N, CA, C and O atoms as a GROMACS GRO file, in nm:
protein
  228
    1UNK      N    1  -3.946   2.090  -3.589
    1UNK     CA    2  -3.847   2.103  -3.710
    1UNK      C    3  -3.780   2.287  -3.687
    1UNK      O    4  -3.844   2.387  -3.656
    2UNK      N    5  -3.641   2.275  -3.714
    2UNK     CA    6  -3.602   2.377  -3.684
    2UNK      C    7  -3.631   2.508  -3.750
    2UNK      O    8  -3.669   2.502  -3.867
    3UNK      N    9  -3.619   2.634  -3.688
    3UNK     CA   10  -3.652   2.792  -3.810
    3UNK      C   11  -3.569   2.811  -3.792
    3UNK      O   12  -3.490   2.848  -3.705
    4UNK      N   13  -3.596   2.757  -3.983
    4UNK     CA   14  -3.417   2.845  -4.033
    4UNK      C   15  -3.413   3.002  -4.053
    4UNK      O   16  -3.308   3.066  -4.060
    5UNK      N   17  -3.533   3.054  -4.062
    5UNK     CA   18  -3.502   3.177  -4.054
    5UNK      C   19  -3.486   3.245  -3.994
    5UNK      O   20  -3.439   3.348  -4.043
    6UNK      N   21  -3.517   3.244  -3.809
    6UNK     CA   22  -3.429   3.285  -3.740
    6UNK      C   23  -3.334   3.217  -3.716
    6UNK      O   24  -3.250   3.288  -3.660
    7UNK      N   25  -3.289   3.086  -3.731
    7UNK     CA   26  -3.142   3.045  -3.766
    7UNK      C   27  -3.066   3.129  -3.852
    7UNK      O   28  -2.946   3.140  -3.825
    8UNK      N   29  -3.116   3.200  -3.962
    8UNK     CA   30  -3.020   3.228  -4.045
    8UNK      C   31  -2.997   3.402  -3.974
    8UNK      O   32  -2.899   3.472  -4.001
    9UNK      N   33  -3.115   3.446  -3.881
    9UNK     CA   34  -3.149   3.581  -3.920
    9UNK      C   35  -3.034   3.580  -3.732
    9UNK      O   36  -2.987   3.692  -3.709
   10UNK      N   37  -3.009   3.501  -3.654
   10UNK     CA   38  -2.912   3.516  -3.544
   10UNK      C   39  -2.786   3.550  -3.618
   10UNK      O   40  -2.710   3.645  -3.597
   11UNK      N   41  -2.776   3.454  -3.712
   11UNK     CA   42  -2.606   3.399  -3.789
   11UNK      C   43  -2.586   3.557  -3.875
   11UNK      O   44  -2.476   3.611  -3.885
   12UNK      N   45  -2.727   3.624  -3.940
   12UNK     CA   46  -2.698   3.741  -3.968
   12UNK      C   47  -2.651   3.888  -3.898
   12UNK      O   48  -2.554   3.957  -3.932
   13UNK      N   49  -2.750   3.916  -3.788
   13UNK     CA   50  -2.690   3.964  -3.646
   13UNK      C   51  -2.537   3.986  -3.611
   13UNK      O   52  -2.467   4.087  -3.601
   14UNK      N   53  -2.516   3.855  -3.596
   14UNK     CA   54  -2.394   3.828  -3.511
   14UNK      C   55  -2.231   3.863  -3.579
   14UNK      O   56  -2.122   3.899  -3.535
   15UNK      N   57  -2.311   3.814  -3.757
   15UNK     CA   58  -2.221   3.830  -3.850
   15UNK      C   59  -2.174   4.045  -3.880
   15UNK      O   60  -2.076   4.114  -3.910
   16UNK      N   61  -2.301   4.060  -3.848
   16UNK     CA   62  -2.289   4.188  -3.841
   16UNK      C   63  -2.296   4.305  -3.731
   16UNK      O   64  -2.340   4.419  -3.747
   17UNK      N   65  -2.241   4.246  -3.615
   17UNK     CA   66  -2.187   4.277  -3.489
   17UNK      C   67  -2.080   4.303  -3.474
   17UNK      O   68  -2.020   4.398  -3.424
   18UNK      N   69  -2.029   4.131  -3.566
   18UNK     CA   70  -1.898   4.123  -3.614
   18UNK      C   71  -1.789   4.277  -3.695
   18UNK      O   72  -1.697   4.352  -3.661
   19UNK      N   73  -1.854   4.259  -3.783
   19UNK     CA   74  -1.821   4.322  -3.840
   19UNK      C   75  -1.781   4.505  -3.804
   19UNK      O   76  -1.688   4.575  -3.844
   20UNK      N   77  -1.878   4.530  -3.728
   20UNK     CA   78  -1.935   4.629  -3.677
   20UNK      C   79  -1.814   4.724  -3.602
   20UNK      O   80  -1.782   4.843  -3.611
   21UNK      N   81  -1.752   4.578  -3.503
   21UNK     CA   82  -1.700   4.600  -3.421
   21UNK      C   83  -1.575   4.601  -3.445
   21UNK      O   84  -1.507   4.649  -3.355
   22UNK      N   85  -1.486   4.539  -3.596
   22UNK     CA   86  -1.388   4.571  -3.597
   22UNK      C   87  -1.323   4.645  -3.680
   22UNK      O   88  -1.202   4.656  -3.697
   23UNK      N   89  -1.512   4.754  -3.790
   23UNK     CA   90  -1.443   4.864  -3.783
   23UNK      C   91  -1.469   4.973  -3.697
   23UNK      O   92  -1.466   5.089  -3.737
   24UNK      N   93  -1.486   4.952  -3.617
   24UNK     CA   94  -1.469   5.007  -3.506
   24UNK      C   95  -1.368   5.042  -3.428
   24UNK      O   96  -1.379   5.147  -3.365
   25UNK      N   97  -1.257   4.969  -3.415
   25UNK     CA   98  -1.136   4.877  -3.337
   25UNK      C   99  -1.060   4.938  -3.442
   25UNK      O  100  -0.980   5.016  -3.392
   26UNK      N  101  -1.050   4.935  -3.576
   26UNK     CA  102  -0.990   5.017  -3.672
   26UNK      C  103  -0.968   5.115  -3.682
   26UNK      O  104  -0.851   5.148  -3.697
   27UNK      N  105  -1.100   5.240  -3.676
   27UNK     CA  106  -1.130   5.340  -3.653
   27UNK      C  107  -1.002   5.371  -3.574
   27UNK      O  108  -0.890   5.410  -3.609
   28UNK      N  109  -1.053   5.342  -3.466
   28UNK     CA  110  -0.975   5.379  -3.311
   28UNK      C  111  -0.802   5.375  -3.362
   28UNK      O  112  -0.725   5.471  -3.359
   29UNK      N  113  -0.769   5.219  -3.414
   29UNK     CA  114  -0.595   5.242  -3.429
   29UNK      C  115  -0.590   5.342  -3.519
   29UNK      O  116  -0.487   5.404  -3.496
   30UNK      N  117  -0.651   5.391  -3.612
   30UNK     CA  118  -0.605   5.513  -3.662
   30UNK      C  119  -0.616   5.627  -3.637
   30UNK      O  120  -0.545   5.720  -3.676
   31UNK      N  121  -0.727   5.627  -3.554
   31UNK     CA  122  -0.710   5.800  -3.450
   31UNK      C  123  -0.544   5.761  -3.358
   31UNK      O  124  -0.457   5.845  -3.336
   32UNK      N  125  -0.538   5.630  -3.323
   32UNK     CA  126  -0.406   5.611  -3.246
   32UNK      C  127  -0.303   5.694  -3.260
   32UNK      O  128  -0.242   5.783  -3.200
   33UNK      N  129  -0.310   5.596  -3.424
   33UNK     CA  130  -0.162   5.652  -3.529
   33UNK      C  131  -0.118   5.767  -3.582
   33UNK      O  132  -0.005   5.809  -3.607
   34UNK      N  133  -0.270   5.828  -3.598
   34UNK     CA  134  -0.254   6.016  -3.658
   34UNK      C  135  -0.208   6.052  -3.548
   34UNK      O  136  -0.092   6.090  -3.567
   35UNK      N  137  -0.248   6.062  -3.398
   35UNK     CA  138  -0.161   6.118  -3.266
   35UNK      C  139  -0.073   6.093  -3.269
   35UNK      O  140  -0.009   6.190  -3.226
   36UNK      N  141  -0.009   6.016  -3.293
   36UNK     CA  142   0.121   5.968  -3.236
   36UNK      C  143   0.182   6.039  -3.318
   36UNK      O  144   0.248   6.134  -3.277
   37UNK      N  145   0.175   6.004  -3.473
   37UNK     CA  146   0.213   6.022  -3.615
   37UNK      C  147   0.264   6.175  -3.553
   37UNK      O  148   0.381   6.201  -3.526
   38UNK      N  149   0.131   6.282  -3.535
   38UNK     CA  150   0.170   6.420  -3.444
   38UNK      C  151   0.270   6.500  -3.355
   38UNK      O  152   0.326   6.608  -3.375
   39UNK      N  153   0.276   6.381  -3.215
   39UNK     CA  154   0.344   6.415  -3.117
   39UNK      C  155   0.477   6.349  -3.187
   39UNK      O  156   0.569   6.430  -3.200
   40UNK      N  157   0.498   6.242  -3.225
   40UNK     CA  158   0.622   6.198  -3.232
   40UNK      C  159   0.687   6.272  -3.382
   40UNK      O  160   0.802   6.238  -3.408
   41UNK      N  161   0.651   6.325  -3.434
   41UNK     CA  162   0.690   6.306  -3.624
   41UNK      C  163   0.621   6.258  -3.666
   41UNK      O  164   0.518   6.214  -3.613
   42UNK      N  165   0.677   6.249  -3.848
   42UNK     CA  166   0.653   6.166  -3.933
   42UNK      C  167   0.682   6.057  -3.903
   42UNK      O  168   0.794   6.051  -3.852
   43UNK      N  169   0.626   5.959  -3.912
   43UNK     CA  170   0.703   5.809  -3.926
   43UNK      C  171   0.747   5.769  -4.033
   43UNK      O  172   0.716   5.839  -4.129
   44UNK      N  173   0.807   5.685  -4.052
   44UNK     CA  174   0.884   5.643  -4.135
   44UNK      C  175   0.833   5.474  -4.189
   44UNK      O  176   0.848   5.394  -4.096
   45UNK      N  177   0.784   5.417  -4.305
   45UNK     CA  178   0.742   5.298  -4.295
   45UNK      C  179   0.883   5.213  -4.368
   45UNK      O  180   0.956   5.249  -4.460
   46UNK      N  181   0.884   5.077  -4.279
   46UNK     CA  182   1.014   5.021  -4.297
   46UNK      C  183   1.034   4.941  -4.424
   46UNK      O  184   0.960   4.847  -4.452
   47UNK      N  185   1.150   4.985  -4.511
   47UNK     CA  186   1.220   4.919  -4.591
   47UNK      C  187   1.269   4.753  -4.607
   47UNK      O  188   1.336   4.684  -4.530
   48UNK      N  189   1.211   4.720  -4.731
   48UNK     CA  190   1.330   4.584  -4.706
   48UNK      C  191   1.482   4.628  -4.718
   48UNK      O  192   1.575   4.558  -4.676
   49UNK      N  193   1.494   4.722  -4.765
   49UNK     CA  194   1.657   4.724  -4.766
   49UNK      C  195   1.703   4.792  -4.596
   49UNK      O  196   1.824   4.807  -4.579
   50UNK      N  197   1.622   4.826  -4.493
   50UNK     CA  198   1.653   4.901  -4.411
   50UNK      C  199   1.660   4.804  -4.292
   50UNK      O  200   1.718   4.826  -4.186
   51UNK      N  201   1.571   4.662  -4.336
   51UNK     CA  202   1.560   4.579  -4.273
   51UNK      C  203   1.642   4.497  -4.266
   51UNK      O  204   1.667   4.434  -4.163
   52UNK      N  205   1.707   4.482  -4.388
   52UNK     CA  206   1.805   4.372  -4.428
   52UNK      C  207   1.968   4.453  -4.342
   52UNK      O  208   2.047   4.380  -4.283
   53UNK      N  209   1.990   4.593  -4.352
   53UNK     CA  210   2.102   4.669  -4.313
   53UNK      C  211   2.103   4.652  -4.158
   53UNK      O  212   2.204   4.635  -4.090
   54UNK      N  213   1.944   4.660  -4.101
   54UNK     CA  214   1.959   4.688  -3.958
   54UNK      C  215   2.013   4.492  -3.894
   54UNK      O  216   2.109   4.466  -3.822
   55UNK      N  217   1.935   4.415  -3.940
   55UNK     CA  218   1.974   4.318  -3.885
   55UNK      C  219   2.157   4.287  -3.908
   55UNK      O  220   2.235   4.245  -3.823
   56UNK      N  221   2.181   4.321  -4.033
   56UNK     CA  222   2.317   4.272  -4.016
   56UNK      C  223   2.460   4.371  -3.931
   56UNK      O  224   2.582   4.383  -3.941
   57UNK      N  225   2.346   4.424  -3.848
   57UNK     CA  226   2.434   4.479  -3.769
   57UNK      C  227   2.423   4.459  -3.650
   57UNK      O  228   2.503   4.508  -3.571
   0.00000   0.00000   0.00000
């Protein structure tokens, strides 16, 4: 008979590791974005109007 408690705990631990990894990578990306913003000046988000005009050129 399978040990359901152990199966549940194994799945829970793996889920927790995955969430923690995603959080860590998100924080790394935020730090890279902020450091890039300081080095290269303010970055402007691309607005839909600007995207269309750039494609038309």
